[in-house]
Legacy VTK file of the C-alpha trace (Angstrom):
# vtk DataFile Version 3.0
C-alpha trace
ASCII
DATASET POLYDATA
POINTS 438 float
31.509 -3.510 -1.442
34.441 -1.099 -1.359
35.122 1.329 1.480
34.049 4.108 -0.836
30.403 3.155 -0.290
30.720 3.849 3.417
30.165 7.489 2.408
27.010 8.573 0.609
27.066 7.867 -3.125
24.742 9.869 -5.349
26.148 8.569 -8.634
26.073 4.785 -8.959
28.422 4.850 -11.973
31.268 5.035 -9.461
30.516 1.432 -8.433
30.534 -0.300 -11.798
27.848 -2.332 -13.593
28.188 -5.454 -11.454
27.624 -3.802 -8.078
24.854 -1.597 -9.471
23.036 -4.700 -10.736
23.319 -6.366 -7.320
21.963 -3.214 -5.657
19.035 -3.154 -8.112
18.183 -6.773 -7.288
18.472 -5.950 -3.582
15.869 -3.196 -3.959
13.570 -5.566 -5.860
13.749 -8.226 -3.149
13.137 -5.581 -0.482
9.780 -4.616 -1.996
8.853 -8.084 -3.222
7.286 -9.719 -0.152
4.842 -6.926 0.674
4.079 -6.067 -2.963
2.969 -9.571 -3.990
1.050 -10.101 -0.751
-1.556 -7.494 -1.732
-2.766 -9.331 -4.885
-2.798 -12.605 -2.940
-5.074 -11.033 -0.324
-7.351 -9.231 -2.788
-7.512 -11.647 -5.720
-5.725 -9.284 -8.091
-3.179 -10.668 -10.523
0.409 -11.049 -9.263
2.010 -10.466 -12.669
-0.059 -7.328 -13.237
0.960 -6.087 -9.800
4.675 -6.558 -10.466
4.403 -4.965 -13.905
2.715 -1.806 -12.661
4.925 -1.575 -9.585
7.783 -1.244 -12.055
5.907 1.044 -14.459
4.576 3.174 -11.594
8.080 3.598 -10.177
9.443 4.708 -13.552
6.534 7.137 -14.013
7.145 8.546 -10.527
10.825 9.107 -11.316
9.964 10.840 -14.576
7.563 13.260 -12.880
9.957 14.021 -10.008
12.794 14.955 -12.385
14.554 11.644 -11.611
15.704 13.072 -8.273
13.882 10.945 -5.654
15.183 7.377 -4.996
11.759 5.940 -4.161
10.203 2.611 -5.174
6.429 2.357 -5.543
4.954 -0.961 -4.408
1.457 -2.181 -3.488
-0.424 -0.144 -0.880
-1.930 -2.030 2.074
-4.082 0.940 3.045
-6.637 0.152 0.319
-7.173 -3.476 1.380
-10.311 -2.543 3.333
-11.744 -0.972 0.190
-11.078 -4.079 -1.891
-12.566 -6.321 0.800
-15.695 -4.151 0.985
-16.292 -3.953 -2.771
-14.764 -7.159 -4.156
-14.407 -9.718 -1.341
-12.725 -13.027 -2.171
-15.326 -15.666 -3.101
-16.100 -18.575 -0.752
-14.021 -20.988 -2.847
-11.008 -18.680 -2.476
-11.081 -17.429 -6.064
-10.950 -13.836 -7.286
-14.169 -11.813 -7.402
-13.667 -11.011 -11.087
-17.113 -9.453 -11.438
-16.455 -6.818 -8.755
-12.697 -6.208 -9.007
-13.085 -3.681 -11.879
-15.458 -1.608 -9.714
-12.962 -1.617 -6.842
-10.149 -0.687 -9.228
-12.189 2.259 -10.535
-12.686 3.438 -6.947
-8.922 3.263 -6.373
-8.314 5.216 -9.588
-10.621 7.949 -8.273
-8.654 7.911 -5.007
-5.578 8.543 -7.129
-7.301 11.646 -8.480
-7.311 13.054 -4.938
-3.503 12.973 -5.057
-3.629 15.125 -8.168
-6.080 17.567 -6.560
-3.897 17.753 -3.449
-0.780 18.305 -5.596
-2.495 21.185 -7.408
-3.692 22.794 -4.162
-0.220 22.540 -2.620
1.303 24.065 -5.751
-1.191 26.952 -5.613
-1.485 27.595 -1.869
1.496 25.821 -0.180
1.538 22.604 1.806
1.080 24.333 5.155
-2.268 25.894 4.251
-3.687 22.649 2.848
-2.408 20.164 5.425
-4.087 21.986 8.328
-7.328 20.352 7.151
-5.740 16.886 7.490
-3.949 16.998 10.850
-2.707 13.911 12.748
-5.855 13.890 14.903
-7.776 13.013 11.717
-5.294 10.884 9.779
-3.951 8.968 12.797
-7.290 7.419 13.860
-8.138 6.704 10.191
-4.915 4.712 9.819
-5.605 2.907 13.120
-9.094 1.998 11.890
-7.745 0.679 8.576
-5.620 -1.902 10.399
-8.280 -2.899 12.911
-11.026 -3.391 10.312
-8.746 -5.852 8.491
-7.962 -7.917 11.587
-10.719 -10.500 11.187
-9.530 -11.657 7.766
-6.028 -12.229 9.160
-7.362 -14.434 11.973
-9.591 -16.371 9.558
-6.601 -17.109 7.309
-4.408 -18.116 10.249
-7.057 -20.531 11.499
-6.606 -22.759 8.436
-3.300 -23.937 9.942
-2.050 -22.130 13.016
1.337 -23.894 12.979
2.201 -22.599 9.505
0.890 -19.143 10.471
2.928 -19.073 13.693
6.094 -19.954 11.770
5.540 -16.910 9.556
4.844 -14.678 12.572
7.858 -15.890 14.582
10.279 -15.570 11.650
9.129 -12.016 10.858
9.423 -10.988 14.510
12.895 -12.536 14.930
14.166 -10.924 11.718
12.785 -7.553 12.781
14.228 -7.670 16.291
17.490 -9.574 15.886
18.211 -9.327 12.154
21.161 -7.360 10.830
21.615 -5.610 7.502
19.424 -6.906 4.692
17.765 -9.533 6.913
16.209 -6.762 8.996
14.933 -5.035 5.837
13.227 -8.027 4.196
11.596 -9.857 7.150
8.322 -10.306 5.246
10.030 -12.051 2.339
11.999 -14.318 4.696
8.867 -15.086 6.734
6.956 -16.007 3.583
9.731 -18.300 2.301
10.235 -20.171 5.606
6.506 -20.560 6.253
5.958 -21.603 2.620
8.541 -24.389 3.010
6.837 -25.578 6.216
3.514 -25.540 4.356
4.994 -27.673 1.570
6.343 -30.197 4.092
2.888 -30.391 5.714
1.148 -30.979 2.387
-0.553 -27.564 2.326
0.617 -26.637 -1.192
-0.733 -27.884 -4.525
1.738 -27.289 -7.369
-0.692 -28.233 -10.162
-1.161 -24.596 -11.202
2.620 -24.129 -11.369
3.009 -27.123 -13.705
0.218 -25.858 -15.964
1.439 -22.242 -16.119
3.472 -21.123 -19.133
6.919 -19.561 -18.862
6.066 -16.401 -20.800
2.813 -14.416 -20.891
1.240 -10.965 -20.970
0.911 -9.537 -17.423
-2.511 -7.932 -17.942
-5.889 -9.695 -17.542
-8.589 -7.815 -19.461
-11.425 -9.024 -17.209
-9.738 -7.413 -14.180
-9.148 -4.038 -15.803
-11.688 -1.232 -15.451
-12.948 -2.159 -18.929
-14.153 -5.445 -17.416
-17.107 -3.769 -15.687
-18.679 -2.426 -18.862
-21.232 -4.706 -20.481
-24.739 -6.038 -19.984
-24.273 -6.310 -16.197
-22.844 -2.815 -15.642
-24.241 -1.375 -12.378
-24.053 2.366 -11.626
-24.942 1.777 -7.962
-21.943 -0.505 -7.509
-19.725 2.015 -9.262
-20.747 4.928 -7.033
-20.510 2.760 -3.922
-16.958 1.794 -4.864
-15.956 5.416 -5.448
-17.455 6.756 -2.209
-16.119 3.809 -0.179
-12.548 3.878 -1.437
-11.773 7.541 -2.195
-11.571 8.687 1.473
-8.777 6.186 2.102
-6.530 8.438 0.014
-6.641 11.013 2.813
-4.634 8.611 4.975
-2.314 7.440 2.200
-1.452 11.034 1.237
-0.200 11.567 4.781
1.651 8.248 4.558
3.237 9.495 1.325
4.435 12.698 3.011
5.927 10.632 5.833
7.742 8.376 3.367
9.147 11.297 1.382
10.285 12.875 4.652
11.989 9.600 5.620
13.763 9.379 2.261
14.848 13.012 2.624
16.216 12.312 6.084
18.039 9.196 4.877
19.688 10.825 1.864
20.268 14.253 3.361
18.275 16.034 0.655
14.929 17.789 1.148
12.706 16.314 -1.569
9.634 18.073 -0.135
11.205 21.313 -1.409
13.042 19.956 -4.461
11.521 18.590 -6.662
8.595 19.542 -4.401
5.804 17.766 -2.561
3.391 18.610 -5.387
5.560 16.628 -7.816
5.947 13.567 -5.580
2.178 13.515 -4.954
1.568 13.874 -8.693
3.888 10.949 -9.413
2.331 8.714 -6.750
-1.206 9.650 -7.799
-0.706 9.070 -11.528
1.075 5.774 -10.830
-1.918 4.669 -8.745
-4.412 5.738 -11.421
-2.587 3.920 -14.213
-2.077 0.763 -12.130
-5.685 0.525 -10.944
-7.172 1.139 -14.392
-5.307 -1.945 -15.594
-6.208 -4.135 -12.605
-3.227 -3.628 -10.289
-3.268 -2.391 -6.652
-2.736 1.230 -5.679
0.916 2.237 -5.559
2.711 3.793 -2.618
6.277 4.713 -1.738
7.937 1.825 0.116
9.701 2.092 3.464
11.514 -1.194 2.793
13.447 0.439 -0.033
14.256 3.422 2.151
15.819 0.863 4.492
17.960 -0.422 1.623
19.104 3.141 0.908
20.130 3.509 4.532
21.936 0.176 4.443
23.815 0.632 1.158
24.456 4.415 1.351
23.910 4.469 -2.434
21.305 7.141 -3.108
21.369 7.254 -6.898
17.732 6.946 -8.140
19.048 4.957 -11.116
19.498 1.927 -8.843
15.797 2.058 -7.912
14.821 2.393 -11.574
16.896 -0.722 -12.245
14.854 -2.557 -9.596
11.709 -1.386 -11.406
13.082 -2.912 -14.584
13.624 -6.251 -12.821
10.028 -6.183 -11.523
8.721 -5.619 -15.056
10.910 -8.472 -16.346
9.574 -10.995 -13.813
5.984 -9.907 -14.503
6.133 -11.601 -17.901
6.589 -15.070 -16.309
3.203 -16.649 -15.358
4.980 -19.665 -13.839
6.766 -17.351 -11.418
3.414 -15.785 -10.474
1.843 -19.244 -10.080
4.490 -20.216 -7.497
3.542 -17.156 -5.473
-0.197 -17.820 -5.757
0.195 -21.338 -4.332
1.274 -19.792 -1.029
-0.581 -21.474 1.886
-3.530 -19.486 3.222
-2.085 -19.752 6.726
1.177 -18.171 5.558
-0.801 -15.249 4.188
-2.682 -15.080 7.490
0.463 -15.020 9.616
2.107 -12.290 7.558
-1.054 -10.193 7.276
-1.723 -10.492 11.035
1.531 -8.629 11.677
1.100 -6.193 8.794
-2.434 -5.176 9.735
-1.305 -4.602 13.293
1.607 -2.535 12.019
-0.781 -0.368 9.982
-2.656 0.489 13.173
0.648 1.029 14.985
1.680 3.549 12.314
-1.501 5.471 13.093
-0.630 5.478 16.786
2.896 6.653 15.975
1.435 9.412 13.793
-0.507 10.710 16.791
2.335 10.308 19.314
5.120 11.831 17.202
2.984 14.865 16.415
2.186 15.279 20.129
-1.584 15.405 19.685
-3.074 16.841 22.878
-5.870 14.576 24.129
-6.496 16.928 27.026
-8.451 18.933 24.456
-12.060 17.779 24.135
-12.128 18.474 20.365
-9.329 15.944 19.773
-10.997 13.294 21.925
-14.319 13.780 20.111
-12.755 13.616 16.624
-10.734 10.468 17.393
-13.703 8.794 19.108
-16.068 9.401 16.216
-13.599 8.185 13.599
-12.752 4.968 15.457
-16.271 4.003 16.556
-17.903 4.774 13.206
-15.160 3.079 11.160
-14.973 -0.101 13.215
-18.580 -0.266 14.419
-20.158 0.044 10.976
-17.644 -2.402 9.504
-18.611 -5.125 12.009
-22.340 -4.350 12.009
-24.821 -6.781 10.455
-25.033 -4.772 7.214
-21.334 -3.875 7.159
-22.174 -0.473 5.642
-24.677 2.376 5.658
-26.875 2.271 2.553
-29.099 4.981 1.132
-31.015 5.386 -2.131
-31.040 8.321 -4.531
-33.648 7.687 -7.191
-32.909 4.228 -8.555
-29.334 4.214 -7.340
-28.387 2.622 -4.024
-25.113 3.718 -2.470
-23.389 1.924 0.407
-20.890 3.726 2.625
-18.290 1.638 4.434
-17.443 2.377 8.034
-14.057 3.744 6.988
-15.644 6.172 4.523
-18.137 7.410 7.143
-15.444 7.724 9.810
-13.020 9.590 7.540
-15.606 12.062 6.265
-16.920 12.672 9.788
-13.420 13.308 11.121
-12.585 15.805 8.378
-15.844 17.699 8.858
-15.568 17.784 12.660
-11.976 19.006 12.481
-13.033 21.780 10.104
-15.935 23.076 12.203
-14.667 22.600 15.778
-12.563 25.467 17.194
-8.997 24.977 18.397
-7.126 23.870 15.259
-3.419 24.181 16.034
-1.617 21.827 13.623
1.212 23.387 11.612
2.796 21.406 8.758
6.601 21.599 8.763
8.224 21.427 5.344
11.615 20.878 6.966
LINES 1 439
438 0 1 2 3 4 5 6 7 8 9 10 11 12 13 14 15 16 17 18 19 20 21 22 23 24 25 26 27 28 29 30 31 32 33 34 35 36 37 38 39 40 41 42 43 44 45 46 47 48 49 50 51 52 53 54 55 56 57 58 59 60 61 62 63 64 65 66 67 68 69 70 71 72 73 74 75 76 77 78 79 80 81 82 83 84 85 86 87 88 89 90 91 92 93 94 95 96 97 98 99 100 101 102 103 104 105 106 107 108 109 110 111 112 113 114 115 116 117 118 119 120 121 122 123 124 125 126 127 128 129 130 131 132 133 134 135 136 137 138 139 140 141 142 143 144 145 146 147 148 149 150 151 152 153 154 155 156 157 158 159 160 161 162 163 164 165 166 167 168 169 170 171 172 173 174 175 176 177 178 179 180 181 182 183 184 185 186 187 188 189 190 191 192 193 194 195 196 197 198 199 200 201 202 203 204 205 206 207 208 209 210 211 212 213 214 215 216 217 218 219 220 221 222 223 224 225 226 227 228 229 230 231 232 233 234 235 236 237 238 239 240 241 242 243 244 245 246 247 248 249 250 251 252 253 254 255 256 257 258 259 260 261 262 263 264 265 266 267 268 269 270 271 272 273 274 275 276 277 278 279 280 281 282 283 284 285 286 287 288 289 290 291 292 293 294 295 296 297 298 299 300 301 302 303 304 305 306 307 308 309 310 311 312 313 314 315 316 317 318 319 320 321 322 323 324 325 326 327 328 329 330 331 332 333 334 335 336 337 338 339 340 341 342 343 344 345 346 347 348 349 350 351 352 353 354 355 356 357 358 359 360 361 362 363 364 365 366 367 368 369 370 371 372 373 374 375 376 377 378 379 380 381 382 383 384 385 386 387 388 389 390 391 392 393 394 395 396 397 398 399 400 401 402 403 404 405 406 407 408 409 410 411 412 413 414 415 416 417 418 419 420 421 422 423 424 425 426 427 428 429 430 431 432 433 434 435 436 437
């Protein structure tokens, strides 16, 4: 790339079509590893995920006046919700009967983004965010990672050698990698571990041979429409909504952090222009649309922020080009089949690191905001969130169930912990968190 790109470039036309195309592909590969891992873990469709990652990104750009160079990929924060409502079946196949219920719950979580966007537009971010301070969101994020830990260990145990290869490669790329290698460690870890799995006979390519080259990236049975019929269950629907919606409280904070990071990288304050209400609206609507059609929740991706920092090209058009590439690849079932043959141990190794990193983000949230644990209120709030979230999750029932009339509703540990933390923060004296729009 020319020396001109050493300085920030806000208009990619200066580079020419060839370099812009390469940058678009670079952004796609940056998001690819983490984005496709979510459907592999949850049983959702890979092609659908890629399609709505692209569509969601384009929708986000439209609603933010095409100013914010963000890519929306699959959110890991909602994995606990999918596992609680639509766990993978014992034979390793997708829980098609329950996935639509989980997707509806995620769509309702997306509605919280819209509510938050409206409140921020009406009352300002500072007044609203004081109800969701780091002492609430930090422990929630920590609990999300810890409640997922068992599934990572179970997957690793199918072949610890293959899993360890994935773990070691990701760690080495993160610590010693330079440039793009440091930005796409997950993708590199998946590829290397996948190859080791093939050499050890862990991969069956039958599904790849049988898959067609071109196909529609939407599976009707996995859309929200799939739950309506003779077996429709209101109790399951309400349980999904109440279990999954509170997770949005953590992902909204994650969104604000990502937008702040993009602002810092590009030197433009996107929280003020186009405004936090617009970025939340874009993220929320993208999540609603994706989940209604059977794709994971969307979220702004730190990997692509890393690419921005590496390339110094901040034109949002380059990210929209990456979205176009994602949509293009979503129409190839054979491509998706290659991904779905990934060894279980590879998935385990990658997810072991990612789940731990989710919890680490929660810790960082608390540390960077200098939460004072000398205050009893903060200790009590964090303690209740962590113990309720993790304790209920690993209890015999795995949830707290109660009946209203003929409807039985089950609350996951994360839902109970999140709601308790929000309520305790609201009623206990000593709130001192101030949201900084700068």
